[in-house]
C-alpha positions in Angstrom: 2.4 17.3 0.0 1.1 14.8 2.5 -1.1 11.9 1.3 -4.2 13.2 3.1 -3.8 16.6 1.5 -3.4 15.0 -1.9 -6.6 13.0 -1.5 -8.5 16.1 -0.4 -7.0 18.2 -3.2 -7.8 15.6 -5.9 -11.4 15.1 -4.6 -12.0 18.8 -4.9 -10.4 19.0 -8.4 -12.9 16.4 -9.5 -15.7 18.2 -7.8 -16.6 15.2 -5.7 -18.3 15.3 -2.3 -17.1 13.2 0.6 -20.3 11.3 0.3 -19.8 10.5 -3.3 -16.3 9.2 -2.6 -17.5 7.3 0.5 -20.4 5.6 -1.4 -18.1 4.5 -4.2 -15.4 3.1 -1.9 -17.9 1.6 0.5 -17.1 3.5 3.6 -18.5 6.2 5.8 -18.0 10.0 5.2 -16.2 10.0 8.5 -13.7 7.5 7.2 -13.0 9.7 4.1 -12.6 12.7 6.4 -10.0 10.7 8.5 -8.1 9.8 5.3 -8.0 13.4 4.3 -6.4 14.3 7.6 -3.7 11.8 7.0 -5.0 8.7 8.9 -4.5 6.0 6.3 -2.5 3.5 8.2 -5.2 0.9 8.3 -6.6 1.3 4.8 -7.1 -2.0 3.1 -5.8 -2.8 -0.4 -9.4 -3.0 -1.7 -10.1 0.5 -0.4 -6.9 1.8 -1.8 -7.8 0.4 -5.2 -11.3 1.9 -5.1 -10.2 5.3 -3.8 -7.5 5.4 -6.5 -10.0 4.6 -9.1 -12.5 7.3 -8.3 -9.8 9.9 -7.8 -8.0 8.7 -10.9 -4.7 8.3 -9.1 -2.1 5.6 -8.9 -2.7 3.3 -5.9 0.9 3.8 -4.9 0.1 7.5 -4.3 -2.8 6.6 -2.0 -0.6 4.1 -0.2 2.0 6.8 0.3 4.7 5.2 -1.9 4.3 7.3 -5.1 5.3 10.8 -6.0 2.8 13.6 -6.0 4.1 14.2 -9.6 1.4 11.6 -10.5 -1.2 14.2 -9.7 0.0 16.6 -12.4 -2.1 16.6 -15.6 -0.5 14.9 -18.6 1.7 17.0 -20.9 0.9 17.3 -24.5 2.3 14.3 -26.2 4.5 14.6 -29.3 3.0 11.4 -30.8 -0.7 10.5 -30.9 -2.7 7.5 -32.0 -6.0 8.1 -33.8 -8.8 5.7 -32.7 -12.3 5.4 -34.2 -15.0 5.9 -31.5 -16.7 2.5 -31.9 -20.1 3.4 -30.5 -21.7 3.5 -27.0 -21.2 1.5 -23.8 -24.4 2.2 -21.9 -24.0 3.0 -18.2 -27.4 1.5 -17.6 -28.9 -1.9 -18.2 -30.9 -3.6 -20.9 -29.2 -1.9 -23.8 -27.9 -3.6 -26.9 -24.2 -3.3 -27.4 -23.3 -0.9 -30.2 -20.1 -1.5 -32.1 -20.8 0.4 -35.3 -18.7 3.4 -36.4 -20.2 6.8 -37.5 -16.8 8.2 -38.6 -16.0 9.9 -35.2 -12.3 9.6 -34.1 -10.3 10.8 -31.2 -6.5 11.3 -30.8 -4.9 9.6 -27.8 -1.3 10.3 -26.7 0.7 7.1 -27.4 2.2 7.3 -23.9 -1.3 6.4 -22.6 -0.9 2.9 -24.2 1.9 2.1 -21.7 3.9 0.2 -24.4 1.0 -2.0 -25.4 -0.1 -2.5 -29.0 -2.6 -0.1 -30.5 -5.0 -3.0 -31.1 -5.1 -3.8 -27.4 -7.4 -0.8 -26.9 -10.6 0.6 -28.2 -12.5 3.8 -27.5 -16.2 3.9 -26.6 -18.7 6.6 -25.6 -20.5 6.4 -22.3 -24.3 6.7 -22.5 -26.5 7.2 -19.4 -25.8 8.3 -15.8 -25.8 5.2 -13.7 -22.0 5.6 -13.3 -22.2 9.2 -12.3 -20.1 11.0 -11.1 -17.2 8.9 -12.1 -18.4 8.5 -15.7 -20.8 10.8 -17.4 -22.9 10.9 -20.5 -20.7 11.6 -23.5 -17.4 10.6 -22.0 -15.0 9.0 -24.4 -13.3 6.0 -22.6 -10.0 4.3 -23.7 -10.7 0.7 -22.8 -7.9 -1.9 -22.5 -9.2 -5.1 -23.9 -9.1 -8.1 -21.5 -11.4 -10.8 -20.4 -10.8 -10.6 -16.7 -10.7 -7.7 -14.1 -7.5 -6.9 -12.3 -9.2 -7.0 -8.9 -12.7 -7.6 -7.5 -15.2 -4.7 -7.9 -13.1 -3.1 -10.6 -15.1 -1.1 -13.2 -15.2 -2.9 -16.5 -17.1 -2.9 -19.8 -19.0 -6.1 -20.0 -21.5 -8.0 -22.2 -24.4 -9.9 -20.7 -27.2 -11.9 -22.4 -24.7 -12.2 -25.3 -25.5 -8.8 -26.7 -26.3 -6.2 -24.0 -23.4 -4.0 -23.0 -22.8 -2.0 -19.9 -20.1 -0.2 -17.8 -20.2 -1.3 -14.2 -18.3 -2.3 -11.1 -17.9 -6.0 -11.4 -18.2 -8.0 -8.2 -17.2 -11.6 -8.8 -18.6 -14.2 -6.4 -18.4 -18.0 -6.3 -21.8 -18.6 -8.0 -22.7 -15.2 -9.4 -21.6 -11.8 -10.7 -23.0 -8.5 -9.5 -22.9 -5.5 -11.8 -22.9 -2.5 -9.5 -23.6 1.1 -10.6 -21.9 4.0 -8.9 -25.0 6.2 -8.9 -27.1 5.1 -5.9 -30.3 5.8 -7.7 -29.7 2.6 -9.7 -29.8 -1.0 -8.4 -27.2 -3.7 -9.1 -27.9 -6.5 -11.5 -27.2 -10.1 -10.5 -25.9 -12.5 -13.2 -26.3 -16.1 -12.1 -26.9 -19.7 -13.3 -27.3 -20.1 -17.1 -26.8 -16.3 -17.5 -23.1 -16.7 -16.6 -22.6 -18.5 -19.9 -23.8 -15.4 -21.7 -21.6 -13.0 -19.8 -18.1 -11.8 -20.6 -15.8 -8.9 -19.8 -14.7 -6.8 -22.7 -12.1 -4.7 -20.9 -11.3 -2.1 -18.3 -11.3 1.7 -18.7 -7.9 3.3 -18.5 -8.4 6.9 -19.6 -11.4 9.2 -20.3 -11.8 12.4 -22.3 -14.7 14.6 -21.2 -16.0 17.7 -22.9 -16.7 20.5 -20.4 -19.7 22.5 -21.4 -19.5 26.2 -20.7 
């Protein structure tokens, strides 16, 4: 299958519109349409990373170097790891970070850990709709703990004001950080000056589990 066809197929599988993809990546709908017809020759690395993120694909697939096998859903793993669901990571702003445990657990195939230690990850629940449609209320997210993002504008779980937690695209600039929601109904938050001393990255989402209501 050609790369453009893969992009279109995956977008439809996730029930995303061209506009939703375009808004997330930061391009026009016409550009997304061109990508879906196979015109990806001039796609920048940042666009590849963002498109791969919203479509939940490997960047190598978007760039045309990977196998379309990466589109296939994961098989049931023989071995799983049980994680406590440690609370909520609000998708909005001005919410206190919750790290308590109510006894809820979730099983994660150990292949998802990519050879890393169990303790390198945690599982959190998404609350709110500011990251819709990529992340929705009630999603369980496997977060790889790290204090930096892998690239600019990557989605990450962060703490600001020392205690408020949120899940946002993190734009790192020379003198400030912008926390950007995916949902256009919400406005970004700028972290600057003294506030930067009370801001830190907790980790980046790697997998999510979503219950589909009938």
